[in-house]
C-alpha positions, 0 to 999 in steps of 0.5 A: 770421243775420249773413249775412242782416243783411249782405246786407240792409245791402248791398241798402239801400246799393245802393238808396240809390246807385241813387236818388242818395243816396250814403252820408252819411259819404262826402258829408260828407267831400267837401262843404266849406260856405263862407259869405260875409257879403256879396253882393260876396264871394259873387260873387267866391267863385262865380267862383273856385269855378266848376266845382269839386266838393266845395264849397258856397258860400252867402250869409249876408245877403240879396243885396238888402241892400247895405252891412251898416253897420247890420245885425243878425244874424237867427235864419236867419243864426245857423243858416247860421253854425252849419252852415258850415265856413268864413266869408269876410269883407270885414274892415276893420270891415265885419262889426261886426255879427258880434261875440260871436254868431259865437263862439256860433254856431260856435266852430270856424268857420274865418275867411277875411279877404279884405282881409288883407295888402292894403297899398293901404288908404284911410282915410276921411279921404282925400278926394283920390286920385291914382295910379290904378295902385293902387300904394298912393300916396294923397294925404292931404287935411290939411283933412279931418283938421280936420273941414271940413264937407262932406268925409270926417271919419271915422277908420279904414280904408275897407272898400269895396274891392269897388267897385274892380275893382283891389281885387277882383282882390286880394280874389280872390287872397286868397280863392283861396289861402285856399280852396286851403289848406282844400280842396287837392283844388280848389287847381288849379281855384281858382288857375286861376279866380282868375287868369282873374278877376283878369285880367278885373278888371285889364282893367276897371280899366285901361278905367276909368283910361283914361276917367278921363284923358279926363274934362273934370272929374274932381272929384266928390261921392259919397253916402258913402265907397263909391266912394273906391277906384273914384275912385282907380282912375280918378284922380277927386277926391272933394271932398265926401260927402253922408252922413258916415255911411252912411244918415244924412242931412245936416242943413241946415247940412251941406247948405249946407256941401257946396254951398259946397264944390262951388262952391269946388272946381268939382265936375262932378257928384254921384253917388248910389247905388241903395241909398239915397234920392237926394232929398238928392243931387238937392237938393244938385246943384240948389243947386250947379248941377251934374249928378246921376246914379246909380252902382251900387257892386255892393254888392247884386244879384239872388239868381241873379246871373250870374257877370259881374254885377259887370263889367256893373255897372261898365261901366254905371258907366263909361258914366254917368261918361263921359256925366255928366262929359264927355270930351275 
């Protein structure tokens, strides 16, 4: 009887393998489920893990969402968290929406903070950026601390690292090292992929910096603080922002102050973002007599974006900046 039972179990296992269903325990041991909070982190992690086995990379919030400043967790997000082994976050306050629900969904979840240890962090109050080499030497505008209308007056670290190729290279390095610790079997591949991706990002940053040096006017206005790191890469000066808080349109008095600041500092253009309405930005540009154009911080994208999607977007931005501000 025992012999018959063993024969039956062997046949069932063999049939499962032939049909493409490996034993569950073996699959569970191999597969590490990694969840990323935002589209930029998803794209970075996909590049790092490309070609690796035993790794499943997913995205928590919708790819089309953009910056999750006012995001609220949905039931499907809680399910994704509950099924994940690892969660990769932006850090620096970007994921304030997680909070207590994170512990409830998955108490044992391993967290990778992609911004951990990065020293070149800008504060929201910094409005003029120098040193596009990314060595962490920023110019601090004291007027911004005094709350001058039309300029950054938020406190705290700016979390929009992903809009800078130079910072993306650092994020990739952090993520690759953390994944290697959690999944040693893929460590060599993660390191190789990350090195190639970092080189690609730094070449892109060099190209942006080269264009920045040739611009006729390097003073700009932005929608909100998402482009501060890119501005530093290129040696641009952000003289005003349309939205002190992302998604919150300025009052009429604030618009007048922004226009006055533009004229006073002789800004060359205002750049809006595809993730937000551009009507107010266009109105300000018209009143101030400057050009208006759209730049994409690659905060969101298509569900099945190619691995080089970020570089495509940034090179399009480069062309738009060059055309809008002019070059020598």
